[in-house]
Structure formats: structure tokens, C-alpha cells
C-alpha positions as CSV (number, residue, x, y, z in Angstrom):
1,M,3.1,-30.4,-37.8
2,N,6.8,-30.6,-36.7
3,I,8.8,-28.0,-34.8
4,T,11.2,-26.2,-37.1
5,R,12.8,-23.4,-35.0
6,L,13.5,-22.4,-31.4
7,T,14.3,-18.8,-30.5
8,T,14.3,-16.7,-27.3
9,A,13.9,-13.2,-25.9
10,V,14.6,-12.0,-22.4
11,I,12.6,-9.0,-21.1
12,E,14.2,-7.1,-18.3
13,A,11.3,-6.4,-16.0
14,N,11.0,-6.8,-12.2
15,Y,12.7,-10.1,-12.9
16,D,14.0,-11.6,-16.2
17,W,11.0,-12.8,-18.2
18,V,12.5,-15.5,-20.4
19,L,10.3,-16.1,-23.5
20,V,10.7,-19.0,-25.9
21,R,9.2,-19.3,-29.4
22,L,8.6,-22.5,-31.3
23,D,7.9,-22.3,-35.0
24,G,6.1,-25.0,-36.9
25,D,6.4,-26.1,-40.5
26,G,2.9,-24.8,-41.2
27,G,3.7,-21.2,-40.5
28,L,2.3,-21.1,-37.0
29,F,4.3,-20.5,-33.9
30,G,3.8,-20.8,-30.1
31,L,5.1,-18.8,-27.2
32,G,6.1,-20.0,-23.7
33,E,8.0,-18.6,-20.7
34,A,10.7,-20.2,-18.6
35,Y,11.3,-19.2,-15.0
36,M,14.3,-16.9,-14.6
37,G,17.7,-18.2,-13.5
38,P,21.4,-17.9,-14.5
39,G,21.9,-19.0,-18.1
40,V,18.3,-20.1,-18.8
41,A,18.2,-18.4,-22.2
42,S,21.5,-20.1,-23.2
43,I,20.2,-23.5,-22.0
44,L,17.1,-23.0,-24.2
45,R,19.1,-22.3,-27.3
46,E,21.4,-25.3,-26.5
47,M,18.3,-27.5,-26.4
48,A,17.2,-26.5,-29.9
49,P,18.7,-29.6,-31.6
50,L,16.7,-31.9,-29.3
51,V,13.5,-30.0,-30.2
52,L,13.7,-29.5,-33.9
53,G,11.8,-32.1,-35.9
54,M,9.7,-33.2,-33.0
55,P,5.9,-33.4,-33.6
56,V,4.0,-30.6,-31.9
57,T,1.2,-33.1,-31.1
58,Q,3.4,-34.8,-28.5
59,P,4.2,-32.3,-25.8
60,D,4.6,-34.8,-23.1
61,V,7.0,-36.9,-25.2
62,L,9.0,-33.8,-25.9
63,V,9.2,-33.0,-22.2
64,R,10.4,-36.5,-21.3
65,R,12.9,-36.4,-24.1
66,L,14.4,-33.1,-22.8
67,R,14.4,-34.3,-19.2
68,A,16.1,-37.5,-20.2
69,H,18.9,-35.6,-22.0
70,T,19.5,-33.4,-18.9
71,I,19.0,-35.8,-16.1
72,H,22.6,-35.2,-15.0
73,A,21.8,-31.5,-14.4
74,A,18.2,-31.7,-13.2
75,P,16.1,-30.4,-11.7
76,G,16.7,-26.7,-11.5
77,V,17.3,-24.2,-14.3
78,V,17.2,-26.9,-17.0
79,W,13.6,-27.6,-15.9
80,H,12.9,-23.9,-16.1
81,A,13.9,-24.1,-19.8
82,I,12.0,-27.3,-20.4
83,A,8.8,-25.7,-18.9
84,G,9.1,-22.8,-21.3
85,I,9.5,-25.1,-24.3
86,E,6.5,-27.2,-23.1
87,T,4.3,-24.1,-22.8
88,A,5.3,-22.9,-26.3
89,C,4.5,-26.4,-27.7
90,L,1.1,-26.4,-26.1
91,D,0.4,-22.9,-27.4
92,L,1.4,-24.0,-30.9
93,L,-0.6,-27.2,-30.5
94,G,-3.7,-25.2,-29.5
95,K,-3.3,-23.0,-32.5
96,Y,-2.8,-26.0,-34.7
97,T,-6.0,-27.7,-33.4
98,Q,-7.9,-24.5,-32.9
99,R,-8.4,-25.2,-29.2
100,P,-7.6,-23.3,-26.0
101,V,-4.7,-24.8,-24.0
102,C,-6.9,-25.6,-21.0
103,D,-8.9,-28.0,-23.2
104,L,-5.6,-29.8,-24.1
105,L,-4.9,-30.2,-20.3
106,G,-8.2,-32.2,-19.8
107,G,-10.8,-29.5,-19.9
108,A,-11.7,-26.3,-17.9
109,Y,-13.3,-26.6,-14.5
110,R,-13.7,-22.9,-14.7
111,R,-13.4,-20.1,-17.2
112,V,-12.9,-17.4,-14.5
113,V,-9.7,-17.8,-12.5
114,R,-9.3,-16.0,-9.1
115,V,-6.1,-14.0,-8.7
116,Y,-4.3,-12.9,-5.6
117,V,-2.0,-9.9,-5.9
118,D,1.4,-9.8,-4.3
119,C,1.7,-6.4,-2.5
120,H,5.2,-6.9,-1.2
121,A,6.1,-4.8,1.8
122,G,3.7,-1.9,1.0
123,D,5.9,-0.4,-1.7
124,A,6.7,-0.9,-5.4
125,L,8.9,-3.6,-6.8
126,D,12.6,-3.4,-7.4
127,S,14.1,-5.0,-10.5
128,L,16.3,-8.0,-9.7
129,S,18.8,-9.8,-11.9
130,A,18.9,-13.6,-12.3
131,L,21.2,-13.6,-9.2
132,L,18.7,-11.5,-7.3
133,Q,20.9,-8.4,-7.4
134,P,19.2,-5.0,-7.6
135,R,19.5,-3.3,-10.9
136,Q,18.2,-0.2,-12.6
137,P,16.8,-1.0,-16.1
138,A,16.2,1.8,-18.6
139,W,12.4,1.7,-18.1
140,L,12.9,2.3,-14.3
141,S,15.7,4.9,-14.4
142,G,16.1,6.2,-17.9
143,S,19.7,5.0,-17.9
144,P,20.5,1.3,-18.1
145,G,23.0,-0.3,-15.8
146,D,22.9,2.2,-12.9
147,A,22.8,0.8,-9.4
148,A,19.3,0.9,-7.8
149,P,19.4,3.9,-5.4
150,T,16.4,2.8,-3.3
151,S,16.9,-1.0,-3.4
152,L,15.5,-2.7,-0.4
153,K,16.9,-5.5,1.8
154,H,15.1,-8.0,-0.4
155,H,14.8,-11.2,1.6
156,G,18.4,-10.8,2.9
157,W,20.1,-10.4,-0.5
158,D,20.8,-6.7,-0.3
159,T,21.7,-4.8,2.8
160,R,21.8,-1.2,1.7
161,E,19.8,1.2,3.8
162,R,16.4,2.5,2.8
163,V,13.4,4.1,4.5
164,L,11.6,1.4,6.4
165,P,7.9,0.7,5.5
166,A,5.3,2.3,7.9
167,P,1.8,1.0,8.6
168,E,0.4,3.7,6.4
169,D,2.4,2.3,3.4
170,Y,0.7,-1.0,4.0
171,R,-2.7,0.7,4.3
172,K,-2.2,2.7,1.1
173,R,-1.1,-0.4,-0.9
174,A,-4.0,-2.5,0.4
175,R,-6.6,0.2,-0.4
176,E,-5.2,0.6,-3.9
177,M,-5.5,-3.2,-4.6
178,V,-8.9,-3.5,-3.2
179,D,-10.0,-0.5,-5.3
180,R,-8.7,-2.4,-8.3
181,G,-11.0,-5.2,-7.5
182,F,-8.8,-7.8,-5.9
183,Q,-10.4,-9.8,-3.1
184,M,-7.2,-11.7,-2.2
185,L,-3.9,-9.9,-1.2
186,K,-0.5,-11.1,-0.1
187,F,2.0,-9.0,1.8
188,D,5.6,-9.9,2.9
189,A,6.2,-10.8,6.5
190,D,10.0,-10.8,6.2
191,I,10.5,-7.1,5.9
192,P,13.3,-4.8,7.0
193,T,12.9,-3.8,10.6
194,P,14.8,-1.4,12.9
195,F,15.7,-4.3,15.1
196,P,18.1,-6.4,13.0
197,T,20.1,-9.2,14.5
198,D,22.1,-11.7,12.5
199,E,21.2,-11.7,8.8
200,Y,21.8,-15.4,8.5
201,D,20.7,-17.1,11.7
202,R,16.9,-17.2,10.9
203,S,15.9,-15.8,14.3
204,L,13.2,-13.2,15.2
205,T,13.2,-11.0,18.3
206,R,10.0,-10.1,20.1
207,A,10.5,-6.5,18.8
208,E,10.7,-7.7,15.2
209,I,7.6,-9.8,15.5
210,E,5.6,-6.9,17.0
211,Y,6.9,-4.6,14.2
212,V,5.7,-7.1,11.5
213,V,2.4,-7.7,13.2
214,A,1.7,-4.0,13.5
215,R,2.1,-3.5,9.7
216,L,0.0,-6.6,8.8
217,S,-2.6,-5.6,11.3
218,A,-2.9,-2.3,9.5
219,V,-3.7,-4.2,6.3
220,R,-6.4,-6.2,8.0
221,E,-8.0,-3.1,9.5
222,T,-8.0,-1.4,6.1
223,I,-9.5,-4.3,4.0
224,G,-11.9,-5.6,6.6
225,P,-12.8,-9.2,7.4
226,H,-14.1,-10.3,3.9
227,V,-11.0,-9.7,1.8
228,G,-8.5,-12.6,1.9
229,L,-5.1,-11.9,3.3
230,A,-2.0,-14.1,3.0
231,V,1.6,-13.5,4.1
232,D,5.0,-14.6,2.6
233,C,8.1,-15.3,4.7
234,H,10.5,-16.4,1.9
235,W,12.0,-19.3,3.9
236,N,13.7,-16.9,6.3
237,Y,12.9,-18.4,9.8
238,N,13.8,-21.2,12.1
239,V,11.0,-23.5,13.4
240,A,10.7,-22.0,16.9
241,D,10.5,-18.4,15.7
242,A,8.2,-19.2,12.8
243,R,5.8,-20.7,15.4
244,R,6.0,-17.5,17.5
245,L,5.3,-15.4,14.4
246,M,2.4,-17.6,13.3
247,R,0.8,-17.5,16.7
248,A,1.1,-13.7,16.8
249,L,-0.6,-13.5,13.4
250,V,-3.6,-15.7,14.4
251,P,-6.0,-12.7,15.0
252,L,-5.5,-11.6,11.4
253,D,-7.4,-14.7,10.1
254,L,-4.9,-15.3,7.3
255,L,-5.5,-17.4,4.2
256,W,-2.1,-18.9,4.6
257,V,1.5,-18.3,5.8
258,E,3.8,-19.0,2.9
259,D,7.3,-20.5,3.1
260,P,8.1,-19.8,6.8
261,I,11.2,-22.1,6.8
262,P,13.7,-23.3,4.3
263,P,12.2,-25.4,1.4
264,E,14.3,-28.5,2.2
265,S,12.9,-28.7,5.8
266,I,9.9,-30.9,4.8
267,E,9.5,-32.8,8.1
268,A,9.8,-29.6,10.1
269,L,6.8,-28.2,8.4
270,A,4.7,-30.6,10.3
271,D,5.8,-28.9,13.5
272,L,4.3,-25.6,12.2
273,Q,0.8,-27.0,11.4
274,L,-0.8,-25.4,14.5
275,P,-4.5,-25.9,15.0
276,E,-5.1,-22.2,15.8
277,S,-3.0,-20.7,13.0
278,A,-3.4,-20.3,9.3
279,P,-2.3,-23.2,7.0
280,I,1.1,-23.2,5.5
281,A,1.5,-22.8,1.7
282,T,4.7,-23.9,0.0
283,G,6.1,-25.6,-3.1
284,E,7.6,-22.9,-5.4
285,N,11.1,-24.3,-4.8
286,H,10.1,-27.9,-5.5
287,Y,10.1,-29.7,-8.8
288,L,9.5,-33.5,-8.5
289,P,6.1,-35.0,-7.9
290,G,7.6,-37.0,-5.1
291,D,8.6,-33.7,-3.4
292,F,5.0,-32.5,-3.5
293,A,3.8,-35.9,-2.2
294,A,6.3,-35.6,0.7
295,L,5.1,-32.0,1.5
296,M,1.6,-33.5,2.0
297,E,2.5,-36.7,3.7
298,R,5.5,-35.7,5.9
299,G,5.0,-32.0,6.1
300,R,1.2,-32.2,6.4
301,V,0.9,-29.3,3.9
302,R,-2.5,-28.7,2.5
303,I,-1.9,-25.7,0.2
304,L,0.7,-26.6,-2.5
305,A,2.2,-23.7,-4.5
306,P,3.9,-25.1,-7.6
307,D,5.3,-22.7,-10.2
308,V,4.2,-23.5,-13.8
309,Q,7.4,-21.9,-15.2
310,K,9.4,-24.3,-13.2
311,V,7.6,-27.6,-13.3
312,G,5.6,-27.2,-16.5
313,M,1.8,-27.0,-17.2
314,L,1.4,-30.8,-17.6
315,Q,3.1,-31.6,-14.3
316,T,1.3,-28.8,-12.5
317,C,-2.0,-30.4,-13.4
318,D,-0.6,-33.8,-12.3
319,I,0.3,-32.2,-8.9
320,G,-3.2,-30.8,-8.7
321,R,-4.8,-34.2,-9.2
322,M,-2.4,-35.7,-6.6
323,A,-3.3,-33.0,-4.1
324,D,-7.0,-33.4,-4.9
325,A,-6.8,-37.0,-3.7
326,K,-5.6,-35.7,-0.3
327,A,-8.2,-32.9,-0.1
328,A,-5.4,-30.3,-0.5
329,S,-5.5,-27.1,-2.6
330,I,-3.3,-25.5,-5.3
331,A,-2.3,-21.9,-5.0
332,I,-0.1,-21.4,-8.1
333,H,3.1,-19.3,-7.6
334,N,3.8,-16.9,-10.5
335,I,6.3,-14.0,-11.1
336,S,6.1,-14.0,-14.9
337,S,5.1,-11.8,-17.9
338,P,1.6,-12.0,-19.3
339,I,2.7,-15.0,-21.4
340,G,3.6,-17.1,-18.4
341,F,0.7,-15.7,-16.4
342,M,-1.8,-16.9,-19.0
343,A,-0.1,-20.3,-19.1
344,A,-0.6,-20.5,-15.4
345,A,-4.2,-19.4,-15.8
346,H,-4.9,-22.2,-18.2
347,A,-3.4,-24.7,-15.8
348,A,-5.5,-23.2,-13.0
349,A,-8.6,-23.6,-15.1
350,A,-7.8,-27.3,-15.6
351,I,-7.2,-28.1,-11.9
352,P,-10.4,-29.0,-9.9
353,N,-8.9,-28.1,-6.5
354,F,-7.5,-24.7,-7.5
355,L,-7.5,-22.0,-4.9
356,A,-5.8,-18.9,-6.4
357,L,-3.2,-17.7,-8.9
358,E,-0.5,-15.2,-8.0
359,W,0.1,-11.9,-9.8
360,H,3.5,-10.4,-9.1
361,G,3.4,-7.6,-11.7
362,A,1.2,-5.0,-10.2
363,S,4.0,-2.5,-10.1
364,V,5.4,-3.2,-13.6
365,P,4.2,-0.2,-15.7
366,F,4.2,-2.1,-19.0
367,F,2.7,-5.4,-17.9
368,D,-0.6,-4.8,-19.8
369,D,1.1,-3.4,-22.8
370,L,3.0,-6.6,-23.6
371,V,0.0,-8.4,-25.1
372,R,-2.2,-7.0,-27.9
373,E,-5.4,-8.1,-26.1
374,G,-4.8,-5.6,-23.3
375,A,-5.1,-6.2,-19.6
376,V,-5.5,-9.9,-18.8
377,I,-6.7,-9.2,-15.3
378,Q,-10.0,-7.5,-14.7
379,S,-11.4,-6.9,-11.2
380,G,-9.2,-9.4,-9.6
381,V,-9.8,-12.3,-12.0
382,V,-8.6,-13.5,-15.4
383,R,-11.1,-14.9,-17.9
384,I,-9.9,-17.7,-20.0
385,P,-10.4,-16.8,-23.6
386,D,-11.9,-19.1,-26.2
387,R,-9.2,-18.3,-28.6
388,P,-6.8,-21.0,-29.7
389,G,-3.6,-21.6,-27.7
390,L,-3.0,-19.4,-24.7
391,G,-5.3,-16.8,-26.3
392,V,-2.8,-13.9,-26.0
393,T,-0.5,-12.3,-28.6
394,L,2.8,-10.7,-27.7
395,N,3.0,-7.1,-28.6
396,E,6.5,-7.2,-30.1
397,S,6.8,-3.4,-30.6
398,A,6.3,-3.0,-26.8
399,A,8.5,-5.9,-25.9
400,A,11.6,-5.3,-28.1
401,P,12.8,-2.1,-26.4
402,L,12.7,-3.9,-23.0
403,L,15.2,-6.6,-23.9
404,R,18.0,-7.4,-21.5
405,P,21.2,-6.0,-22.9
406,G,23.0,-8.5,-25.1
407,E,20.0,-10.8,-25.6
408,P,18.5,-11.6,-29.1
409,F,14.8,-10.9,-29.9
410,F,13.6,-14.2,-31.3
411,A,16.6,-14.3,-33.7
């Protein structure tokens, strides 16, 4: 079977969910998802001539072909596009061979994949554009295009004022997620505080650290000692203040501290590997296998967090095997729709040293409506279906009204 058509659709959710469809000459089609970014859907459509006529049975060859033709622009958003094409090809190949995608990746070490839920700063998600600007899509406001009236200072990208989160906001969110069956939660450490200094200097005052610790301590008190708790810092701190924060968080017995310093600061990560504190998790902003090797060798990172919608399913599994040789674990980063989420779940099933898969859509009201099979997460886990391909079917009648304005719907 050869690929005969490539089309796209962009759903305007908490982020842009960029879907890609590959049709085969036998009437079957596969779906994938690319990580968001400026112009990703256009890049996908521009890649169509390189894809058409390629055999669906050679997904790795297809990926290498696309990377070779975009080497001058890679990595980055072109790899986002390629990852979406790769997933669609694997979904189509699974349907063609009547096999689940995880079997095509080498086999499933598990059929039940553990999920950690991203709880943010104790509140619901905003919707952010490809340039991380707050927006008010129709499903959130009833009127598309309006400025988000309650947008938060989201990792330093928006400075409009809002009500600061209180410990009880954290407690409420934690209780909600535990009641939904999740045994692993992640909250943001880089939250708006009443003690702002310079937005760009990456520093933390003692008052800011105490403010953050009070809110995260409320979570630990609420969930008890047996529910896993991780925190995300979104690359916001310098080494010295990251160390101070990590030491202050030691009593919370964290699963990991994610991205405390900028992603390019690989050697500096080694300075944060404190014996008494939680391990560092990082990797969502890295693409090359050599980068992940450097994170382990030079940064002494032992929890790698690749994103399937950036690096692809095949390479995520390669990174997993490389990490397994170093006794490191994989916690897959994910902010996608149910299509991309299930792709990440299949990769997680095929990685022996898998730790957890992120779910970033708990506040998206239509997440479960987008696939005909219903909720893909039950009681904090996702069960890998035996159905061919990814095992989920896009609910087009639910997806079409959520399109980003001006984008086609697989046309």
C-alpha cells in the first residue's frame, strides 16, 4: 500500500492540536498529531509531495527522507510535522496489517500505561496560541477571538493581573484528581506570586520560595504520602535559586522536579543533582538522540521526558532503549489531543523503562468527545486496545466545530 494523500486539521483547544491524515491506495487512512508551533500545518501540507507514493510499510525510511529534505531547517517545527506524519503512517500501517501500533514498535511490555495528570497551578487551563499568547476560543467564551479576561501569567509570557492561587485552590484540584483515580499528580512550581522581582532574571526571593512551598505543601497534606507528586518549573530559574527551591521542597518527597533551568544548560543540570532532593526530569525541548545522551552523561539526568509529537514514536523508543542502558527512566511529556495521547501511550507500552505518561487535558471539556471510543483514561491509566493502529477513531462531528479559524478540515 502506498500513501496517496496528506491532509490536515487544527483543533483550537488549550493549545493547537495539529492533526495529520494519510490516505492509502486501499481505502484505509491513518491519523497522527504534530506538536504545535508557528506554521506547522503549512509545513505539513508543503511536505505532501515528499510523502505521496511512499510505501506505508516503511515508516522509518519515510521519516529519514523527510528529515533529509529539511536538514537545513531542523530540528524544531519541521520535526513536529514529521512526527505527525510518522504517527499517521504507523496508524495506517497498523490498520493495513491488522496490528496495534505498539506491536510495530517491537512489542508491548505492558497493556496498562500509568498516567500522571498535570494540575497546573491549582486552576483550569487557559487556551494559548502557537506563540503562547492567551486567546478565547468559541468553546471557552462563546465568542471567538476575544482576549482572555482571566489569563494568567503563564510562565512569564503574559503579565496581566489575576487572582493569585491560594493553598485551598491547590487542595481542591488535588482532591478532584485523586477522586478521579489518578495516583500521580504534577503541579506548577513557577506560579504568580505577590513578590515579583524581575520577570527575566531567573531569580527567586526567599518570600517567593516560601509562597510556592506553602501551596505545594497543601497538595502533599491533601493527597497523603502514597500518591506521587511532581513539580514543573518550566525552565524559569538560575542554578543557585533552583538549588534553594529544590532543598526547600525536600520534605514533600517529590517524584521529580521538572525543567528547573533553561534546556540548553545541560552541564549545569549536574549541579542540581542533590543527594537529598528529588531527581530532575527534562527533555521535552530536546530532539536529537545525542542531546538525550548528553543529558544523561553530562547532566546526570535519570528521568528523560521526550515528547512523542516532537521526536516521533520510533525515536522515542530509541531514546528509551538508550536510557535503559543507563538505568534511567522515561516520563513522556504530552500536551496533545486524544490522537497524540494514544500515540504516546503506544510508545510507552513499548518502552521497558517507562515511568509515566503526562495528561495535559484534564480541563478541556471536549477531550473525551473527540474519539468515538469515549474516555481513553480510566482511573488514572490508559489501557492499550487490541484494535489495529492506534485503536481510536476521531469523532469528526465533534472535532469539526472546534477548528482553528481559517484552517481546513482534512481537505
